DOVEX-219633 format. One line per 8 residues: number of its first residue (from 0); their letters; for each residue z, x, y of C-alpha. Coordinates in steps of 0.001 Angstrom, whole numbers, m for minus. Example, Ala and Ser with C-alpha at 12.3 -4.5 7.8 and 13.67 -1.06 7.14 Angstrom:
<recs>
0) AS) 7800:12300:m4500 ~ 7140:13670:m1060
</recs>
This chain:
<recs>
0) MVDIFAIT) m17967:m9750:m15803 ~ m15727:m12981:m17041 ~ m12655:m10490:m17842 ~ m13204:m9023:m15002 ~ m12934:m11980:m12638 ~ m10239:m13496:m14656 ~ m8197:m10511:m13401 ~ m9496:m10637:m9681
8) FPIFALVV) m9703:m14474:m9236 ~ m5620:m15176:m9074 ~ m5242:m12522:m6938 ~ m7656:m13713:m4056 ~ m7623:m17170:m5189 ~ m3732:m16810:m3827 ~ m4689:m15246:m607 ~ m6980:m17900:63
16) LGYLCVYL) m4238:m20309:m800 ~ m2145:m18888:1814 ~ m4705:m18622:4527 ~ m5547:m22368:4079 ~ m1888:m23424:4086 ~ m1501:m21694:7382 ~ m4730:m22926:8547 ~ m4251:m26439:7721
24) KVFRTADM) m800:m25923:9382 ~ 1143:m26871:5912 ~ 3012:m23533:6725 ~ 3592:m21899:10274 ~ 2505:m18335:10983 ~ 6327:m17521:11339 ~ 7185:m18975:7713 ~ 5096:m15874:6518
32) RVLGQYVL) 7184:m13545:8200 ~ 10056:m15334:6386 ~ 8651:m15060:3060 ~ 7411:m11762:3659 ~ 11236:m10465:4456 ~ 12075:m11863:1195 ~ 9700:m9755:m821 ~ 10181:m6668:1273
40) NIALPALL) 13923:m6635:1366 ~ 14836:m8548:m1813 ~ 12250:m8819:m4632 ~ 10519:m5638:m4650 ~ 13501:m3892:m4104 ~ 14842:m5597:m7315 ~ 11426:m4723:m9198 ~ 11458:m1048:m8347
48) FNAVATRR) 15266:m720:m9359 ~ 14755:m2504:m12787 ~ 11589:m560:m13129 ~ 13271:3147:m12610 ~ 16747:2818:m13531 ~ 15799:1522:m17227 ~ 13532:4705:m17770 ~ 14324:8470:m17902
56) MTEIILPS) 13239:10557:m15279 ~ 10399:12388:m16910 ~ 8842:8558:m17170 ~ 9396:8245:m13713 ~ 7443:10536:m11653 ~ 3986:11830:m13196 ~ 3334:14932:m11395 ~ m292:14729:m12074
64) YVVVFALG) m311:11121:m10853 ~ 1722:11935:m7772 ~ m406:14894:m6730 ~ m3780:12969:m7256 ~ m2952:10269:m5025 ~ m1119:12385:m2606 ~ m3965:14479:m1990 ~ m6495:12015:m2080
72) GLATMLLA) m4665:10364:527 ~ m4442:13267:2880 ~ m8388:14077:2156 ~ m8699:10595:3644 ~ m6987:11091:6259 ~ m8555:14344:7364 ~ m12117:13019:6886 ~ m11322:9585:8922
80) YGISMLHG) m9682:11668:11987 ~ m12683:14174:11731 ~ m15206:11165:12044 ~ m13313:8960:14361 ~ m12958:12520:16827 ~ m16745:13028:16367 ~ m17506:9850:17695 ~ m15287:10109:20866
88) TGPARRAI) m12670:7892:19780 ~ m9493:7873:21631 ~ m6149:9181:20579 ~ m4363:5974:19802 ~ m7533:4491:18376 ~ m7925:7545:16403 ~ m4449:7152:14688 ~ m5131:3748:13824
96) ATMGSACP) m8025:4344:12157 ~ m6531:7242:10296 ~ m3758:4987:9297 ~ m6008:2157:8181 ~ m8304:4337:6296 ~ m5550:5884:3885 ~ m2378:3926:3678 ~ m2814:966:814
104) NSAYIGFP) m856:m1872:660 ~ 719:m675:m2735 ~ 3365:m3494:m2620 ~ 1536:m6930:m2025 ~ m1736:m6122:m3440 ~ m1541:m3437:m5656 ~ 1342:m4384:m7405 ~ 38:m7858:m8444
112) MMMLLFPD) m3107:m6264:m9784 ~ m1470:m3751:m11721 ~ 979:m6415:m13099 ~ m2139:m8417:m14551 ~ m3968:m5089:m15626 ~ m1260:m2854:m17252 ~ 2194:m4975:m16848 ~ 4415:m2518:m18919
120) SAGLILAM) 3524:174:m16167 ~ 3095:m1620:m13332 ~ 6446:m976:m12020 ~ 6018:2787:m12155 ~ 2813:2978:m10831 ~ 4257:1122:m7757 ~ 7224:3295:m7641 ~ 4899:6342:m7625
128) NLVVENFL) 2561:4775:m4916 ~ 5531:4130:m2749 ~ 6751:7848:m3100 ~ 3411:9094:m1456 ~ 3004:6342:1005 ~ 6708:6249:2300 ~ 7404:9818:2231 ~ 3806:11168:2987
136) LVPLSFAL) 963:9137:4200 ~ 2909:6750:6715 ~ 5180:9255:8079 ~ 2027:11285:9019 ~ 443:8284:10410 ~ 3270:7567:12555 ~ 3405:11123:13529 ~ m80:10886:14845
144) LELSRPRK) 324:7659:16412 ~ 3479:9304:18489 ~ 1550:12312:19271 ~ m1354:9855:20968 ~ 702:9076:23878 ~ 3159:11082:25892 ~ 6832:11245:24463 ~ 9597:9719:26133
152) GMSLWSSA) 12271:12396:26403 ~ 11781:12678:22704 ~ 10885:16046:21016 ~ 8376:16365:18026 ~ 11474:17157:15927 ~ 13631:14278:17062 ~ 10551:12090:16488 ~ 10216:13149:12987
160) RHTLVGVL) 13635:13108:11926 ~ 14042:9309:13524 ~ 10817:8376:11227 ~ 12914:9633:8154 ~ 15701:7855:8761 ~ 13837:4751:9223 ~ 12240:5361:5774 ~ 15294:6191:4001
168) RRPLVIGL) 16850:2519:5604 ~ 14100:695:3943 ~ 15045:m1594:1209 ~ 12280:m487:m997 ~ 13226:3142:m703 ~ 16690:2237:m1305 ~ 15851:221:m4408 ~ 13837:3191:m5627
176) LSGVAVSV) 16118:5991:m4975 ~ 19065:4122:m6561 ~ 17442:3505:m9695 ~ 16156:6916:m9639 ~ 20573:7891:m9372 ~ 21258:5353:m12546 ~ 18390:6998:m14328 ~ 19665:10417:m13683
184) MGLPIPEA) 23240:9374:m14302 ~ 22296:7532:m17624 ~ 24538:4576:m16464 ~ 23792:1470:m18568 ~ 22902:m1791:m16677 ~ 24441:m4925:m17571 ~ 22566:m7327:m19273 ~ 23309:m10288:m16671
192) LSRMLEMT) 22631:m7787:m13863 ~ 19220:m7065:m15612 ~ 18052:m10509:m16137 ~ 18716:m11582:m12710 ~ 16787:m8646:m11532 ~ 13903:m9594:m13867 ~ 14006:m12695:m12424 ~ 13878:m11733:m8769
200) AASTSAIA) 11109:m9128:m9375 ~ 9304:m11974:m11267 ~ 8884:m14027:m7853 ~ 6915:m10845:m6259 ~ 3305:m11228:m6949 ~ 2560:m14881:m6168 ~ 4598:m14675:m2830 ~ 3315:m11560:m1684
208) LFVIGGTL) m296:m12472:m2104 ~ 266:m15716:m517 ~ 1760:m14225:2354 ~ m943:m11795:2968 ~ m3209:m14795:3212 ~ m1143:m16709:5489 ~ m961:m13818:7641 ~ m4463:m13328:8062
216) AGLPIVGN) m4838:m16654:9293 ~ m2677:m16091:12755 ~ m4646:m12729:13414 ~ m6407:m12255:16456 ~ m10048:m11416:15524 ~ m11133:m9523:18152 ~ m12106:m5534:19053 ~ m14205:m2769:18188
224) RLLAGQIV) m16799:m3874:15488 ~ m18180:m434:14858 ~ m14531:1335:14613 ~ m13372:m1674:12462 ~ m16433:m1247:9938 ~ m15332:2589:9990 ~ m11826:1551:8812 ~ m13167:m841:6225
232) FGKLILHP) m15607:1919:4931 ~ m12815:4462:5032 ~ m10360:2247:3155 ~ m12564:754:458 ~ m15129:3754:m143 ~ m13710:6994:1269 ~ m10058:6807:m80 ~ m10640:6030:m3715
240) AMVALFLL) m13487:7919:m3862 ~ m11412:10953:m2519 ~ m8564:10164:m5322 ~ m11333:10159:m8052 ~ m12871:13531:m6832 ~ m9000:14781:m7320 ~ m8427:13083:m10578 ~ m11690:14953:m11701
248) ALPMLGLP) m10271:18432:m10410 ~ m6575:17910:m12270 ~ m7679:20456:m14629 ~ m8692:23061:m11914 ~ m4946:22327:m10317 ~ m3360:23285:m13617 ~ m2173:19961:m14217 ~ m2580:17816:m17446
256) PLSPDLAV) m5034:14834:m17335 ~ m3899:11387:m16564 ~ m3875:8690:m19453 ~ m7245:6355:m19204 ~ m4849:3580:m18058 ~ m3362:5799:m15311 ~ m6506:7234:m14336 ~ m7796:3732:m13815
264) AVILSAAV) m4606:2936:m11955 ~ m4507:5669:m9178 ~ m8419:4946:m8126 ~ m7350:1013:m7510 ~ m4316:1871:m6093 ~ m6412:3553:m3450 ~ m9171:1398:m3300 ~ m6980:m2209:m2307
272) PMIGVYTI) m6674:m2922:1398 ~ m4176:m1303:4145 ~ m758:m1887:4281 ~ 334:m5713:5323 ~ 2369:m4371:8782 ~ m926:m2564:10035 ~ m1452:m4964:12849 ~ 2023:m5062:13948
280) IAQDYGHE) 2106:m1245:14166 ~ m1156:m1122:16037 ~ 431:m4016:18234 ~ 2727:m1295:19733 ~ m439:883:21440 ~ m2444:m2263:22294 ~ m5117:m2387:19538 ~ m3795:m5422:17444
288) GLASLALL) m7453:m6890:17755 ~ m8968:m3742:16150 ~ m6421:m3696:13488 ~ m7096:m7322:12251 ~ m10514:m7123:12546 ~ m10114:m4323:9994 ~ m7919:m5879:8013 ~ m9952:m8954:7467
296) GTTVGSFV) m12873:m6883:6860 ~ m10777:m4816:3921 ~ m9258:m8385:2601 ~ m12709:m9943:1989 ~ m14504:m6723:1098 ~ m12068:m5374:m1352 ~ m13129:m8821:m3440 ~ m16290:m6741:m3920
304) TLNLLLVL) m15576:m3342:m4332 ~ m12559:m4081:m6837 ~ m14548:m5995:m9001 ~ m17094:m3717:m8831 ~ m14743:m599:m9649 ~ m13193:m2808:m12367 ~ m16768:m3126:m14089 ~ m17187:356:m13729
312) LT) m13628:2117:m14772 ~ m12929:m624:m17713
</recs>
């Protein structure tokens, strides 16, 4: 337990530090947006590019990992949507509950944890997670959100195309795809550039966790507690359980098993809280209070569930 706590304590200590700094007005809530933009637009793209460009394509995308993470996420979305429907939840809140249950925060929380657990593979784990999230789970969640309200002169195809273009314009995805292109073409990276990218990437973990805590300090904590509890259960329990189920089913899918480290990594990747922009997305639909309550619940609850998972898996 001491070894496990040594892994999780720095993660949650930085989250608490960010929360206290905003709560005590050492930093403003607006400062968190600036720091968050640095992580999303500069540090993480540099990290992804460097992690992918320096490896062969066969090392970048492992089919077994991607299939397990993708099917686990899709199953979670289906179950979360179905449970919300049975409870008579409205379309918009149903879509928000589905997104919160199945879209993990691999960039801000998952990656710092992987850096502590599997430093040599953390960049590749993040790359595979982001491929599934950015091209499958998040676009599907946006589609459900768009279907929850009347479309304003935009067809479903146009909405899907708009979402795809938005994904391709994200610096994270540009960094990932640029790294893939360099890897495929076998281009060497100058040592000076590589060192600059490594220095930039090294700043990612601490700032990302600090931003998560600072963002929580400024959230409006009001909303439907029953539905928020359902979202917390979906994200912290249901999602990793579905991923673990498909991990066990890999032989039946005709795919090779994952290494012990990657098997632990894929389950833990599903067990982290939802994406950091969750409340911002929900705000556009008038349910930011529900999203804030769920985000706070998963962030606090994950301290318990992640420690338990680490004990069970490692």
